[in-house]
C-alpha positions in Angstrom: 90.4 85.7 127.7 93.6 84.1 126.4 91.9 83.5 123.1 90.9 87.1 122.8 94.4 88.3 123.5 95.9 85.9 120.9 93.3 87.0 118.4 94.3 90.7 118.8 98.0 89.9 118.6 97.4 87.9 115.4 95.0 90.3 113.7 96.4 93.6 115.1 99.7 93.5 113.3 98.3 93.1 109.8 95.8 95.9 110.4 98.6 98.2 111.5 100.8 97.3 108.5 97.8 97.8 106.2 97.0 101.2 107.6 100.6 102.3 107.3 100.8 101.2 103.6 97.5 102.9 102.8 98.8 106.1 104.3 101.9 105.9 102.2 100.0 105.2 99.0 97.6 108.1 99.8 100.4 110.6 100.0 101.9 109.3 96.7 98.5 109.5 95.0 98.1 113.1 96.1 101.3 113.9 94.3 100.2 112.1 91.2 96.9 114.0 91.2 98.6 117.3 91.6 101.0 116.7 88.8 98.1 115.5 86.5 96.1 118.7 87.3 99.1 120.9 86.4 99.9 119.0 83.2 97.7 120.9 80.8 99.2 124.2 82.0 102.7 122.9 81.4 101.7 121.5 78.0 100.6 125.0 76.9 104.0 126.5 77.6 
Protein backbone atom coordinates (compact mmCIF):
# COMPACT_ATOMS: atom_id res chain seq x y z
CA UNK A 1 0.00 0.00 0.00
CA UNK A 2 2.84 2.42 0.79
CA UNK A 3 4.42 1.71 -2.59
CA UNK A 4 1.14 2.52 -4.34
CA UNK A 5 0.79 5.85 -2.52
CA UNK A 6 4.37 6.83 -3.28
CA UNK A 7 3.85 5.90 -6.95
CA UNK A 8 0.79 8.17 -7.17
CA UNK A 9 2.63 11.03 -5.49
CA UNK A 10 5.60 10.67 -7.85
CA UNK A 11 3.62 10.25 -11.06
CA UNK A 12 0.58 12.36 -10.22
CA UNK A 13 2.40 15.69 -10.14
CA UNK A 14 3.93 15.40 -13.63
CA UNK A 15 0.55 14.34 -15.01
CA UNK A 16 -1.15 17.41 -13.52
CA UNK A 17 1.56 19.73 -14.85
CA UNK A 18 1.34 18.14 -18.31
CA UNK A 19 -2.44 18.51 -18.44
CA UNK A 20 -2.18 22.16 -17.37
CA UNK A 21 0.42 22.94 -20.04
CA UNK A 22 -1.58 21.13 -22.72
CA UNK A 23 -4.63 23.19 -21.81
CA UNK A 24 -2.66 26.43 -22.10
CA UNK A 25 -1.19 25.40 -25.46
CA UNK A 26 -4.63 24.43 -26.74
CA UNK A 27 -6.08 27.87 -26.03
CA UNK A 28 -3.14 29.55 -27.76
CA UNK A 29 -3.47 27.24 -30.76
CA UNK A 30 -7.15 28.16 -31.06
CA UNK A 31 -6.16 31.82 -31.30
CA UNK A 32 -3.56 31.05 -33.97
CA UNK A 33 -6.05 29.01 -36.00
CA UNK A 34 -8.61 31.81 -35.81
CA UNK A 35 -6.11 34.43 -36.96
CA UNK A 36 -4.95 32.21 -39.84
CA UNK A 37 -8.53 31.66 -40.96
CA UNK A 38 -9.23 35.40 -41.05
CA UNK A 39 -5.94 36.23 -42.76
CA UNK A 40 -7.19 35.92 -46.38
CA UNK A 41 -10.06 38.31 -45.66
CA UNK A 42 -7.67 40.83 -44.15
CA UNK A 43 -5.26 40.47 -47.08
CA UNK A 44 -8.04 41.38 -49.54
CA UNK A 45 -8.68 44.71 -47.82
